[in-house]
N, C-alpha and C positions, 0 to 999 in steps of 0.2 A: 489411449488418453481419452477422458470423459469429455462431450463436447455438451457443455453445459452454455445455453445461451444466453446473453442477457439485453433485456431491450434498452435502448439507450444510451447505447454506451459511449458514444461522444459526453452527452447532458452529464452521464457518473463521471467519464474523467475531468470536467469542466468544476464539480463540485468539492472536492477539496482546495481549489483555488479560492471559490466562494468563501470558502470557512475561515481560509487564513486572512481574506482581507474583513471580513465578519468581523472576526476576534479582535483584529487592529483595531477596528472604528467603535465595538464594545470598549475594549480598553481605554480607548480615548474620554466614553462618555457620549457618543452617539447612541440615541435612543430608539433612531428609527432610520430606515434606508431606504432610498429607492429603489426599482430596477432600471431605472435611468444611467444613476448611479457608478451601479454594477457593473453595465454594459459598457460605459465609458474607462470603466478601472480594467477591462477583459476584450474590447476592440469589439464588441459583441452586438448586434442589432438586440433592442430592449425586450424585442419578441420572443429571442429566444431565451435569455434569462426568465423570463415568465412563463415560459414552457418548460422550463429547467425545473422551476420552482415548484408547479402543477403537480410534478410527479410525486413530492410531497405530501400533497392534500394541503397545503399550508395556504390562507388565502389573506392578502394585504388588504389596507383600505386606500381607496380610492383616494388622491391627494395627497396622503401620505406616506403610503408605501409599508411597511414590513418594519415591526417592531426587531431591531437588532437580535437581541437576545431569544426571543422563540424562532425568528428565522435560522440562530444557528441549532437550538438545541433539535428543529425539523428537521435540519440538514443529519444533523447526527445520529439522529434517531430510523431517519431514510435508510442510511449505509448500515446502520446497526454499531454507530461508534460510540455510542451511548452505554455500552456495554462493554466488558473486556475481555480484548482478545490475546490467546498467550500464542506465546509462537518461541522456536527454537530455530539456529542460525547454526547450516554447515557450510563452515569456508571463513576463516576471519583473516582473509588476505584486507586488501586494500579496500576492497569493496564491502566485505562481510565488515570491516569495520568501521565503517563508514555511516552504514545501516544501525550501528549498535550505537554510535555518537549520533545519532537524527533526534534531535531534543522531541520533534512536533510529534512522534510516533505516542510521546504519551497524550497527547493531547487526542490521539486520535481512538485510542483505548488499548494499544500495542504495547504489551508487555512482552519484553524476551524470558523465559527462564531458563533455558539453556544456550550455552553456546559450544561448537564442536570443532576440532582440525584434526588433518591427521601428521601436522608438523609437532615433533617432539618439542622446537622450542619453544614454540606457541603453547603449549599444553603446562597447564598450571600458572599462566599471566594471566592477569586482568585486564582487560581492553573497556574500557568505559564501564569500569566498577562490576564488571562480568568477569566468570573463571571463565578459561579457556578449558576444555576438556578434550581425553582422547576420544577421538569419532569411535574408536572400539568400543565406548564403552557405552556408545548411544543406546542398542537395543536393551543391556540391562537397564539403564537410566531412562525411558523415555514408555517404555511397558505397562508401566503400572499406571502412570498417569500421562496421557500423549499433548502435547499441545495441540492446540484449536490450527496453526499450520505450521511448517514446515519449509524452512525458506533456505532457497542451495545458493552458495557463493563460488562454487567450484569448481574445477576445470572442465572443460567440454566433456570429455573422457573418461572420467568417474561420474559425471552426473546423472547418468540411468543408476550406475550401482548406489547412488546415494538414494536417490529416491525409491530407488525400491527396498531399500532397507527403512525409510521412513514411511514406506506401507504399510512392512510387517512389524511396526510399532502404533499400528493404527492408527498413523496421520492419513487425513484426508481431504485437508488441503493442502498446496503447494504453491510457492511464489518461488518462481526459477527464474535466476539471472545469467545461469548458464545460458551459452548462445548454440542450443541444442535442444530440436524438438523429444520432448520425453515420453514413452510407450508406456503407459498405465491403465490398472484398471478403469472401468467406465464408471464406479461410484468415487472415483478422485477427482477432483479439483486442481484443476492444475491453470494459473497465469505465468503467461512467459513475458519476460519483459528482455527489448531487446535494444540496448542502448546504443546500439550500432544504426538502429532503425531511425534514431530523433538524429541523429548526426546526418543520414541517407537524406532526409528529408531537408535540412540545413541546406545541404549540400547543393540541391536540385531546385532550393528558395534563392543561393546566391546563382548562379549557373544562370538562372531566367531572369535575372536583374543584371548580368550583363553582359 
């Protein structure tokens, strides 16, 4: 698997939460926002919020804060969410279906182009306005116009095989929701999401407070 280190990873993980709050504020007509207000919302020290925003290059006005609309644009531009990202999803089970139905992806510029599954009962059905295709068609469908990213929501036992097929289709970035570490060429970017990791952290926090 490619080892692509990204600096300030905790800050990057906070940005979507900033964006969610900022878009709500903008929709309610709030033209300016202070780092203190966002820090209170996020339960952070204001200096952390200021340092996070410094990554984008945007500067606020002392005593006033940031223009909400401009801050939204700066954060989206920093993440590359001001441009459209295409994605195919492999595995239209409960988790895959939930991702397809997550409406905020559209706000982040993510657009699903194809959905694949190995279950004949799902093939040909529509899930959140997306037709589910036979996974055996993946190479034929994707080889001419590979998506920017491939999203894997299949059982761990077949995740490596699916990932290798996506790489053969010239997919260079993979978002892996299967609980397995993928072994792929170094030029392929892989982001692994371990849902159980969040539960493990919550469990330990509960134990420390008992």
